N, C-alpha and C positions, 0 to 999 in steps of 0.2 A: 219600673223605669223612672217614676218621679223620686222614688226613695234613692236609686243610684245617683241621679242628678245632684240631690241634696247631699249626699255623702262626699261626691266628687268636690262640690262646693266647698265643703266644710274642710276636706284634706288640704285643696288648693289655699284656701284663706290661713289654714293653720300653717302651712309652708310659708306664706306671706308674713305671718306674725314672726315667724322663726327668723326670717331674713331681717324684718325690721328691728327686731330685739337685738341682733348682732349689730347691725349698723349703728344703733343707738349706743350701745357699749363701746364701740370703736370711737364713735364722734367724742363721747364723754372721757374717753382715757386722754384725747388731746386737749380738749376744751372742757374741763370739769364745771366750769361755772355757766355752761349753755342752757339757755332758758327753755323752760318746757314747752313753749309754744313753738318751738323748731321741731318738737316730736311731733305735733300735729301736722306741721307742714310735711315731716318726713312720711308720716301716715298716708296723709292725702295724696303725697306723689307717688308712694307705692301702689296705692289703690288704682290711681290712673294707670300707671305702666302695668299693672297685673290685667287690667281689663282692655289694654291698648290691642291685644291680640283678636278681640272682637270687633275693634274698629276697621281692620283690615277688610273684614266682609261688608260692613256697614258703609264704609266709605272706599270701596274698591276702585273707584275712579280716580282717587288722590293717591299718588307716590308716597306721601309722607305717613299715610295710614300703614301702609306695607312696611315701610322703615320702622316705624314706632314699634309694631308688633315684632319685628325681626330682631331688632336691638335688646328689646326686653326678653325674649326668648333665649338670646345668647346669654344674657346676663343670669337668667334664672337656672339655666343648665349649669353654668359655672359655679353658682351658689351651691347646688346639689353636692358637689364634690368639694368645694373649697371650705364651705362653712364647717360641716363636720370635722373636717381635718384640723381646721384652725381650733374649734371647741376642745378636741381630744388634746391638741399641743398644750393649750392653756392648762387643762387638767393635769397632765403629766408634768409639766414644768412647776406647777404649785406645788405637787406631790415631791418631785426630787430636787427641786432647786429651793432657794430662799430670796428669790429674785422679788423686788418691790412689785405690787400686785399691777399698779398703774404703768410702770415702766414695761412689765411683761406684757400687759395688753396692747400699748403702744407697738412694741417689736412685733408681735404676732400679728396686729392688725396691718403693719406695714408690709409685712411678709405675704399676708394673705391678699392685700391690693396687688402687689408685684405678681403673685402667682396668677391672680385673675386676669392681669392685663396681657402677661405672657400667653397663658393658654388661650384667651380671646384672638389675640393676634396670631397665633399658630393656627387656630380654627378658620379664622378669615381667610388666612393665606391658603390654606389647604382647598378652600372652596373655591377661592378666585383664581389659583395658579394650576390649571390642569396640566397633566402629564399625558404622553402619547404610548399607549400600550400596543404592542403588535403581537398577532397570532398567525401561525401558519397552518392551512388547512388543506387537504388533498380530497377532491370530489372524483370519485371513481366512475366519472362519466366524461364524455366529451362536451365541450361548450357548444352552444348553439351556433356561434359564428366561426369555430375552428380555432380560436385562440388557445394557448397553452396554459395562460395564466392571467390573472387580474387581480387588481387591487380595490379592495372594498374600505371606505372608512364608514365608521357605524358611531352614531352618538344618541343617546336617549336621555329622558329626563332633564332636559334644558331647563323647563319652568320659566320660559322668558317672560319677563314682566318688568315690575319696579325694581326688584332685588338682583334678578340675573337680568340686568339690562343691556345698553347699547354696547358699553365697552367690552361685556363678557361675550355678547354676540359677534362683535367685531373680532375678538381674539379667536373664536372659533372658527369663522370664515378664514382667518389666516392662517390657522395651523391646518385646516382641511386643505387648503390650496397648495400648501406647502408639501403635502403628501402626494399631490397629483394623481388623485384616485380615478379610476374609471367608474365609479359608482358610489353614490353615498346614500346611507340607509338611516332613517330615524324611526325606531320602533317605538314611538310614544311618549306622551307627556311633553309636548312642545311648549305648551303655554301653562301659565300658573293659574287655573281654575277658570279663567274667564279670558277674553280677548281685549279687555279695555286697555289695560296697561301693554299689552303686547302690541297693540296699534299706536297708543301715545307715545311709547318709547321709540318708535319707528324701526322696530324688529324686522317688519316685512321686507323693507327696502335693503336692510342690511344683509339679510339671507340670499337676496337675489344676486350677491356678488360670489356666491359658491360657483367655481368653475368645473362643474361635473353635473350629470344628471342625479336629481334627488328624489328619492322615494320615500314616503313616510306611511305610518299607521298611527292610529290613534291609541291614547292612554287614558288611565282613569281620570286624570286631571285635565284632559282635553274633552271638556264637557259639552256633549251634544244633544241638545234637545230635539225630540221627535218633530220632524218637519222642518228644523232649522237649519238652514244651508249656510249660515254666515260664517261660522268656524270654518267649515271646508273651504268656502269661496276665500276667506282670509288667508288660510294657509296655501291654498293654491296660487294666490297673487304672490306669496312670498318666493315663488319659483319652484316649488316641488310638487311632485304627482302624489295626491293622497289615495292610498289603497285602502278601501273600507268594505273588507270581505271581497277582494278582487285577486284575479290572477292575470298578471301581464308577462308576456315575453317578447313582444314585438321590438326589434332593434336592439335586443338586450343579449348578452351571451349566456344568461341564465334565466329561469322563470322565476319571477318573484310572486310571493303568495302574501297579501297583507291582510291580516285578521283584524277584525273589530275587537275592542278591550273586552276581557272577562266580565266586566261589568255590564255589558249590553246583553240583554237578555235573549235576543233574536239572532245572535252571530251563528255563524256555520260552524261545524266541526271541523278539525284539520282535514280529516278523511275527506269530508264532502268538498272542501276547497282544492285539495290534492287531485281528487278525481278529475277535475276541470282541467288539469294540466297534463302534458305529455310526460309518463313516467321516465322515458330515456333520458329527458332533459335534466339538468342540475336544477334541483328545488331548494330555493331559499326562501325561508319563512320569517317574517317580521310578524312577532307576538309579544306584546308589550310586557305581560306578567309571565314568567317561565314556570308555568305550572304544567303537570302531567307530559313531561318530557317523551315519556314511553308511547303516547298516543301519536305524536308527532313523528317519531322514529318509524313506527308501525306503518304510518301512512305514507312512507317513502320519502320524508323531507331529508335533504342532505346537509343543510346548514340551517339552524336556527338562531336569529339574533333577538335580545330581548333586553330589557331594562327594569324599571320599577322597584327594585330593591334597594337601591341606593347603597347597597351594602352596609346599611344600617344606618349611614350617614355620620351618626355620632355614637361614641362608646356609651354604653355596652348594647346597643340596639344590633350591632354586627353579629352579636351571639345569638339573638333571636332570629334573624334572617337566615342564618347558616343552619338553623333547626327547622323552619318552614318549608325553604326550598331546597331541592335536590342539588341545584347550581345557583346559589345566591351571588356568585360574582366570578368571572373568569372562565376558563375552558372546562369542558366536560365532554367526554366522549359516550354517547347513549345509543348502543348498538351500533348502527352505520350511519348515525347522525352526529354532526358536531354542534354542540350548545356553547354559544358565547354569551356572556351576560355583563353588560357594563354597570359600573357604580354610578354612571351618569355624570353628564358634563355640568348639570347645575345643582340645584339643592331645593328643598322645600322647608316652608315654615321659617326657619333661621339660616341666615346667610353664613354658614359655618359648616365645617366638616372636622370630626376628631376620629382619628383612627382610621379614616377613608381619605380619599383625594379624587376631586373631579378628574374626569380623564375622557379623552377621546380614544376610540379604538380603531386600529388598521388591521384589517384581515386580508392576509396575502393568500389567495385561492390558486391551486394548481389543479389543472384537469386531466383526465386520462390522455 
């Protein structure tokens, strides 16, 4: 374990050195007379920025710590793509052209800066500008109250806190209310690891503005310590009913089953939860992580809603989630069950999406 940590730190700081070397070369191209003391300033600045992601956990009560870590992670992610492309371009142009070396470095540095800004702006836009996706599903059972159809709005992975803050929460409430849903489901990761920023940013009061019944289950980032009811109390004060390995059908057109997260070692199986419900009723399962879909289908679940995957959030992580999960995003029919996985309304770590988009999911359900 110790050796892996040391290797990881060496690789991380090697990457930091690579970033610093490229930045210094770019500065020297425009200011060849720049003094070496500025190299020290640059190095110290990069070290502080690189370690800022640890500030997020040490100073979680301060919003600036979250933003410092988030901005650094955006920058570091972009450098992974931009710097190798920049270096390759310089090498090729030197081989095939006779452009003055300093002019060449200036041109490529300017292009790299423009590309970084454009990609960063696009990624932030994709994170903070959610789309609304709709799916139609048919449950071959009658509803509990006799209705023939209903509209569910589902959102997961909001990670509300300092980065996914009040504006993003208000946007979600507005989008939900515009859909006029019969039911709102939040299958996990409502908060960003702890409730400190969730409360400080005033999220509970904002979410109480949702004009429909809200039911939620916990995710792996909704950290719940044994015997601690503060998280559950805070979420329920936000106007939602939290389902913690529970089955609810009273005053509903369907039977809702809310599971504990997969990280909880004492959670019940889907079969155990489903056995508490009337199998003739439409069974809708909230399970944060979309694992073992076949077990849910075998237990008689009609519709499972999940999140967790973020669809990778940033390229090429979507290629990894696609390999891990049978359904890492969108709709999948599994036996007699419909599985719908959202890419998430929020984000984690860095306020950015690349190759994915924040989303709100509308599920139009028709009954037998």
